C-alpha positions in Angstrom: 0.8 23.3 8.6 0.2 21.8 5.3 2.7 19.4 4.3 2.9 18.3 0.6 4.8 15.6 -0.9 7.2 17.7 -3.5 9.3 14.7 -5.2 9.1 11.1 -5.7 12.2 8.9 -6.5 12.6 5.1 -7.3 15.6 3.3 -6.9 16.0 -0.1 -8.5 18.1 -2.9 -8.2 19.9 -4.8 -11.0 17.1 -7.0 -11.8 14.9 -4.0 -12.3 13.0 -4.3 -9.0 12.2 -1.5 -6.7 14.8 -1.3 -4.1 13.8 1.7 -2.1 11.7 4.9 -2.8 12.7 8.6 -1.9 9.8 10.6 -1.0 10.3 14.3 -0.3 8.1 16.6 1.8 7.9 20.5 2.6 5.7 22.8 3.9 5.5 26.1 5.7 3.2 28.2 8.0 4.4 31.7 8.7 8.2 31.8 9.6 8.1 27.9 10.4 9.5 25.6 7.9 9.8 21.9 7.3 11.8 20.0 4.6 12.1 16.2 4.9 13.1 13.3 2.6 12.0 9.8 3.8 13.2 6.8 2.3 10.6 3.7 2.1 12.5 0.1 2.0 10.9 -3.2 1.8 11.3 -3.4 5.9 8.5 -0.5 5.7 6.0 -2.7 3.8 2.4 -3.1 5.3 1.3 -6.9 6.2 0.0 -8.4 2.8 2.0 -6.4 0.6 5.0 -8.3 -0.9 7.2 -5.8 -2.8 7.3 -2.1 -3.1 6.4 -2.4 -6.7 2.8 -3.5 -5.6 2.1 -0.1 -4.1 0.4 2.7 -5.9 1.5 6.4 -5.6 -0.8 7.0 -2.8 0.1 4.2 -0.7 3.9 5.2 -1.0 3.1 8.6 0.0 1.1 7.4 3.1 4.2 5.3 4.0 6.2 8.2 3.7 4.0 10.4 6.0 4.1 7.7 8.4 7.6 7.7 8.8 7.8 11.7 8.7 5.4 11.7 11.6 7.5 9.2 13.5 10.7 11.0 13.0 9.3 14.6 13.8 7.2 13.4 16.8 7.9 15.8 19.6 9.1 14.5 23.2 9.0 16.2 26.6 12.6 16.4 26.7 14.3 19.8 25.9 17.3 20.4 23.3 19.5 21.1 26.4 19.3 17.9 27.7 21.4 16.1 25.3 20.4 13.3 22.8 20.5 10.3 25.3 17.4 11.7 27.3 14.9 12.2 24.2 12.7 9.1 23.1 12.4 8.0 19.6 8.6 7.8 18.9 7.4 4.5 18.3 
């Protein structure tokens, strides 16, 4: 499935610095559809990058895609096993 970035919004603090970036993604293949908004914060910055303001659009998109992949990773547990039996992707 091809997942495209559909929206990008910057949030600023009182000093005009970027405090977080919301990145929306969507995609569909046949009857399967995904829509997600990932929030990139300073905690998500790669090593060597000091602030969100230091990232270009492609870097922001890549960070959002990495978070999306992490949160949508499948596990071997089935939905009927309950929320405590699934593992979060690392």
